[in-house]
N, C-alpha and C positions, 0 to 999 in steps of 0.2 A: 504494500500500500504506500501511496505517496501523498501525504497530507501536508499541503503547503501552508506556510505561515508567513504573512506579509508584515512588513514594517517600513517605517520611513515616511509615511504620509504626514501631512500637516498643512499649515497655512503658508502660502507663498504669494508674493506680489506678482502681478502680471509682468511678464518678461523675465521672471526669475527661473531658477533651476532647482531641481529636486531629484534625489536618487532613491528609488524604492528597492527594498531587499526582499528576497524570498528564500526561506529555508524550509526544511522538511521536519515535521514533528515526528519523533520516534523512528527516524529512518534516514536514508540518504538518496540522493539522485544517483542513478546508475545508467550505464550503457546507452540504450536507445530511448531513454526517457525524453520526452519533449516537454519543455517548460514554456509556457506562454503567459504574456501579460494581456489582460483585458481591462476595459473600463466601462462603467455604466453611470451615466449622468441621470439626474432625476427626470422621470418621464420618458426616458429614451431606452432603446434596446442596448444590451451589452454588445460591445464591439471589440474585436481583436486588435491589438496594437502590434505585437511582434512575437515571434517564436524562436526558440533556440534548441537545438538537439544537444543533449548533455555530452555525449561522447566526443563528437568532433567539433562542437561549437558552431555548426552551420546555422545561419540566421536568416530569417525572412521577416519582412515588414509589410504591413498594409501600406499601400501606396501613399495615402494621405498622411501617414505617420513618419514616412521616410525623411530623414534629414534632421529633425529635431529630437527624435527619440533613439536611444541606443540600448539594445539588450545585450547583456554579456553575462558570463558566469565566472566565478572563481572556483576552479575545480577542486582545489585543496580545502577551501572553506566550505565547500558544498553549498554554495549560495548562488542564486541568480539575481541579477539586478536589472533595473530599468532606470536609465538616466534620461531626464527630460529637461530640455532647454526651451527658452522662450515661451513659457507657459502662458496660456490665454485664459481669460475669465471663463469662457465657455468650456474649458477643459476641467472645470470643477466636476469631480466625479468620485465614485468609489472605484479604486483600482484593485484588480484581482490577479492573483497568480494561480495558474493552473498547471498541474503536473499530469502527464499522460503516460501510462505504462501498460503495455499489452492491450492497447485500444481502449483502456478504461481511464476516464478522466477524473481527477480529484480537484476540488476547489478549496481555496482558502477563504477566510471570512472577509477579506478585503481590507484595504487601508484607505482612509478618506484623504483626498487631496482637494484643498480649497484654494482657489486662485482669486485674490482680491484685485479689484479693478483700480 
């Protein structure tokens, strides 16, 4: 089982940066696990930001997120991260980390990011 735990959310001014962290409760990311970051703003659907394959670190981004968001992992710390630059007011949302293993996805509780205008 891969139970993600997010941290690093908070209040940031528009144009600011923030780095979110994702670890695994009671376990580790291994091999072909895929880690993804999503976000869900109030009244909107959850949308994927980026994914990273744990073993080789290959990354994919939703086109609209490319450039200001960077997903990466620290293999030895067993953590995945999402670095966000140039945050906008409308990007206020709950940000979720998801871990997928053997086609089964597991979700964290999310971490709130609030961007002030």
